[in-house]
C-alpha positions in Angstrom: 0.0 0.0 0.0 1.0 3.7 -0.4 1.5 6.7 1.8 -0.9 9.5 0.5 -1.1 13.1 1.7 -4.4 14.9 1.2 -4.1 18.6 1.1 -7.5 20.3 1.3 -10.5 21.5 3.3 -12.1 20.2 6.5 -15.7 21.1 7.1 -18.5 20.3 9.5 -21.6 19.7 7.4 -24.9 20.6 9.1 -27.9 19.1 7.2 -31.3 20.7 7.5 -33.6 18.0 6.1 -37.2 18.3 5.1 -39.6 16.8 2.6 -42.1 19.6 2.2 -40.8 23.1 2.9 -37.5 22.7 0.9 -39.2 21.4 -2.3 -37.5 22.9 -5.3 -39.5 25.4 -7.4 -38.5 26.1 -11.0 -38.2 29.6 -12.2 -37.1 29.8 -15.9 -34.1 27.5 -16.1 -33.3 27.7 -12.4 -34.6 25.8 -9.4 -35.0 27.4 -6.0 -36.3 26.3 -2.6 -39.5 28.2 -3.2 -41.5 27.5 -0.1 -39.3 29.2 2.5 -40.7 32.7 3.0 -38.6 35.6 4.2 -39.4 36.2 7.9 -41.2 32.9 8.4 -40.4 30.3 11.0 -40.0 26.9 9.2 -40.3 23.6 11.0 -37.9 21.0 9.4 -38.0 17.2 9.8 -34.5 16.7 11.2 -30.9 17.9 11.6 -27.8 15.8 11.0 -24.3 16.7 11.9 -21.6 15.3 9.5 -18.0 15.9 8.6 -16.8 16.7 5.1 -14.5 18.8 2.9 -12.4 17.5 0.0 -9.3 16.8 2.2 -11.3 14.9 4.7 -13.4 12.9 2.2 -10.3 11.8 0.2 -8.4 10.9 3.4 -11.2 8.6 4.5 -11.2 6.8 1.1 -7.4 6.2 1.3 -7.6 5.0 4.9 -10.5 2.6 4.3 -8.6 1.2 1.3 -5.7 0.3 3.6 -3.3 3.1 2.6 -1.4 5.3 5.1 -3.6 8.4 4.9 -2.2 11.8 6.0 -4.4 14.9 6.2 -3.0 18.4 5.8 -5.6 21.1 6.5 -6.7 23.9 8.9 -9.3 23.8 11.6 -9.9 25.8 14.8 -10.3 24.8 18.4 -14.1 24.7 18.5 -16.8 22.0 18.5 -16.7 21.7 14.7 -12.9 21.1 14.9 -13.4 18.5 17.6 -15.9 16.7 15.4 -13.3 16.6 12.6 -10.5 15.3 14.9 -12.9 12.6 16.2 -13.5 11.4 12.6 -9.7 11.4 11.7 -9.0 9.3 14.8 -11.8 6.9 14.1 -10.7 6.3 10.5 -7.0 6.0 11.5 -5.9 9.0 9.5 -2.6 10.7 10.5 -3.6 14.2 11.9 -0.1 15.3 12.9 0.0 17.9 10.1 -3.3 19.4 11.1 -3.0 23.1 11.9 -5.1 25.1 14.3 -5.8 28.7 13.3 -6.5 31.4 15.9 -9.3 33.9 15.4 -10.9 31.6 12.9 -13.8 29.1 13.1 -13.6 25.7 11.6 -15.2 25.6 8.1 -18.9 24.9 8.3 -21.5 24.1 5.7 -25.2 24.3 6.2 -26.9 22.0 3.7 -30.6 22.5 2.8 -31.7 19.1 1.7 -35.1 18.1 0.2 -35.4 14.5 1.3 -37.9 13.6 -1.5 -35.7 14.6 -4.5 -32.3 14.6 -2.9 -31.7 18.2 -4.2 -29.7 20.4 -2.0 -28.3 23.9 -1.6 -25.1 24.4 0.4 -24.3 27.5 2.4 -20.6 27.5 3.4 -18.5 29.6 5.7 -14.9 28.4 4.9 -13.4 29.8 8.0 -10.0 28.1 8.7 -10.3 26.2 5.3 -10.3 29.5 3.4 -6.5 29.7 3.5 -3.5 27.3 3.0 -0.5 29.6 2.8 0.5 28.7 6.4 1.6 25.2 5.2 5.1 24.6 4.1 6.0 22.3 1.2 8.9 21.1 3.4 6.3 19.2 5.4 6.3 16.7 2.5 9.9 15.8 3.4 8.7 14.7 6.9 5.5 13.0 5.6 7.5 11.2 2.8 4.4 10.3 0.8 4.2 8.3 -2.4 1.3 10.5 -3.6 0.0 14.0 -3.0 -3.7 14.4 -3.6 -4.9 18.0 -3.8 -8.4 19.3 -4.0 -9.2 23.0 -4.1 -7.0 25.4 -2.2 -9.4 28.3 -2.9 -7.3 29.7 -5.7 -4.1 29.9 -3.7 -1.8 29.3 -6.7 1.3 30.3 -4.8 0.8 27.5 -2.3 -0.1 25.1 -5.1 3.0 26.0 -7.0 5.2 25.5 -3.9 3.8 22.1 -3.1 3.7 20.9 -6.7 7.3 21.9 -7.5 8.6 20.4 -4.3 6.6 17.2 -4.8 8.0 16.7 -8.3 11.6 17.4 -7.1 11.0 14.7 -4.4 9.6 12.1 -6.8 6.2 12.4 -5.2 3.3 11.8 -7.6 0.5 14.3 -7.8 -3.3 13.9 -8.4 -5.1 17.2 -8.8 -8.8 17.8 -8.6 -9.1 21.6 -8.9 -12.1 23.6 -7.7 -14.0 26.6 -8.9 -11.5 29.1 -7.6 -8.7 27.4 -9.6 -10.8 26.7 -12.8 -11.8 30.4 -13.0 -8.1 31.1 -13.6 -7.4 28.6 -16.4 -4.0 30.1 -17.4 -2.6 29.4 -13.9 -4.0 25.9 -13.8 -2.4 25.1 -17.2 0.9 26.3 -15.9 0.6 23.8 -12.9 -0.2 20.8 -15.0 3.5 20.1 -16.0 3.9 18.9 -12.4 0.7 16.8 -12.3 0.5 13.0 -12.9 -3.3 12.6 -12.8 -5.9 15.3 -13.5 -9.5 14.8 -12.5 -12.1 17.4 -13.8 -15.7 17.4 -15.0 -16.7 18.3 -18.5 -17.6 21.9 -17.7 -14.3 22.4 -16.0 -12.4 20.8 -18.8 -14.1 23.1 -21.3 -12.9 26.1 -19.3 -9.3 24.9 -19.5 -8.9 23.8 -23.2 -10.8 24.1 -26.5 -13.3 21.4 -27.3 -17.0 20.4 -27.2 -17.0 16.7 -27.0 -15.4 14.6 -24.3 -13.0 13.2 -26.9 -11.8 16.6 -27.9 -11.4 17.8 -24.4 -9.4 14.6 -23.5 -7.2 15.1 -26.5 -6.3 18.7 -25.6 -5.7 18.0 -21.9 -3.6 15.0 -22.6 -1.1 17.4 -24.1 -0.5 18.7 -20.5 -1.0 15.6 -18.3 -0.4 11.9 -19.0 -3.5 10.7 -17.2 -6.7 12.6 -17.5 -10.2 11.8 -16.2 -13.2 13.8 -17.3 -16.5 13.1 -15.7 -19.9 14.1 -17.1 -22.5 13.3 -14.5 -25.1 10.8 -15.5 -23.4 10.5 -18.9 -20.4 8.8 -17.3 -17.1 10.2 -18.6 -13.8 9.5 -20.5 -10.3 8.8 -19.3 -6.9 8.2 -20.9 -3.4 7.5 -19.6 -1.3 7.7 -22.7 -1.7 4.0 -23.6 -5.3 3.3 -22.8 -8.5 5.3 -23.3 -11.9 4.4 -21.9 -15.4 5.7 -22.3 -17.5 4.8 -19.3 -21.1 5.1 -18.1 -22.4 5.2 -14.6 -21.9 2.3 -12.2 -25.6 1.8 -11.5 -28.8 3.8 -11.5 -29.4 4.5 -7.9 -31.7 6.8 -5.9 -29.6 9.9 -5.0 -30.1 10.7 -1.3 -27.3 13.3 -1.2 -24.9 14.2 -3.9 -22.5 15.9 -1.6 -19.0 14.4 -1.9 -19.6 12.5 -5.1 -16.7 14.1 -6.9 -14.4 13.6 -4.0 -15.4 9.9 -3.9 -14.7 9.4 -7.6 -11.3 11.1 -7.6 -10.0 9.6 -4.4 -11.5 6.2 -5.2 -9.5 6.1 -8.5 -6.3 7.0 -6.8 -6.9 4.6 -3.9 -7.2 1.7 -6.4 -4.4 2.7 -8.8 -2.0 3.3 -5.9 -2.8 -0.3 -4.7 -1.5 -1.6 -8.0 -4.9 -2.1 -9.7 -5.4 -1.6 -13.5 -6.4 1.6 -15.1 -9.7 0.1 -16.2 -10.6 -1.4 -12.8 -9.6 1.8 -11.0 -12.2 3.7 -13.1 -14.9 1.1 -12.3 -14.1 1.3 -8.5 -14.1 5.1 -8.7 -17.6 5.0 -10.2 -18.7 2.5 -7.6 -17.3 4.6 -4.7 -19.1 7.7 -6.0 -22.4 5.8 -6.4 -22.2 4.4 -2.9 -21.6 7.8 -1.4 -24.6 9.5 -3.1 -26.8 6.7 -1.9 -26.3 7.8 1.8 -26.6 11.0 3.7 -23.2 12.7 4.2 -20.2 13.2 2.0 -18.3 10.1 3.2 -20.6 7.6 5.0 -20.8 5.5 1.8 -17.1 5.4 1.0 -16.0 1.8 0.1 -13.0 -0.2 1.4 -11.9 -1.8 -1.9 -12.8 -5.2 -0.6 -16.4 -5.2 -1.8 -17.6 -7.2 -4.7 -17.8 -4.7 -7.6 -20.2 -5.7 -10.4 -19.5 -4.9 -14.1 -20.5 -1.5 -15.5 -20.6 0.1 -19.0 -17.0 0.8 -20.0 -15.4 0.5 -23.4 -11.8 0.8 -24.5 -11.5 3.2 -27.5 
C-alpha cells in the first residue's frame, strides 16, 4: 500500500432536512427552494451533523482502502474542529500535520436538503479552510508520501506551485482535482499541469481549460498537458486516458440519490486509492464510479465510502 497526503479542506456539514418546505421550485431554467418565505419560521423534519470537505473525504477513502492516509488542512479549536478530529481518529488518519488557526472558526456548511428529491443547496463559511498559505512544502519531506492528492486550495496558486514543485523534485506523484476558484483562472491551472500526474475534472471544468466540445476533444487537448486525464460528465459517465489506454464509461448503476455531496471527491480519491494499490487503469475507473455511487446513496459526504474489498459488479465501460 501507499502513503498518501491529502491537502485540502475540512468542514463540518450541518444538514437541515425536510420533505415539504424545501421542495425545489422552477423559475425559468433555475430551481430554488421556493416554499421558504422571508421572515417565516419553518419547521424541518430533522438535523444531521456530519463531517466533510475535500481533504477529509479523500483521506477517508485512502484510509479505508488500507493506505497510510495523512491529512493536511486547517481547523480551529471549536466544537466543529473537535468533530473533525474525532473522525480522523476513528478512521486511522494521520492528523499530525493538522493546523489550528487562531481567530478563525472551523469551516462549516449548512446544507438544505429536500429528502424527497435529494436536491440540496449548500451555504458555506470556509473559516479556517479559506487559506492554506501557512503550510510549508517542506512538510512533505517529513511525511514522505508516495502521492500528493490535492483538492481546491481556494485559488491559492502560490501554495499550489510551492507544493507541486517540491513534490516533483522529491519524486512524489500528484493527483489534482481543482475547484471553482482554480478553474476560474485557467492560465494558472495550465501552468501547474506540468507537475501533475493525474488530472480529474468534470466536462464543464475541462471546457474552461482547453478548447473542445465533446469529451474526446477535451481529453485530446488536456492529454497534451497531463499523461493521465479523467473527465466526468455526471449521469453520462465520462472519459479517461493514460497515454496508452483510453476508456469511455457510463455510470456504475442507476441509484436513488439521497445526497450528492462528496460525489466528486469519492470518484477522484476512489480512483487513486485503487491505482495506488496496483490495480489496473480500467478497474480503477470502475471502482471510482462504484465509490461515488455508494456515497450518493447515503446521507453525508463520506458515509458510503467503500473499502476496496467489496464485490464490484460490471458497468458500461469501453476501450476506445
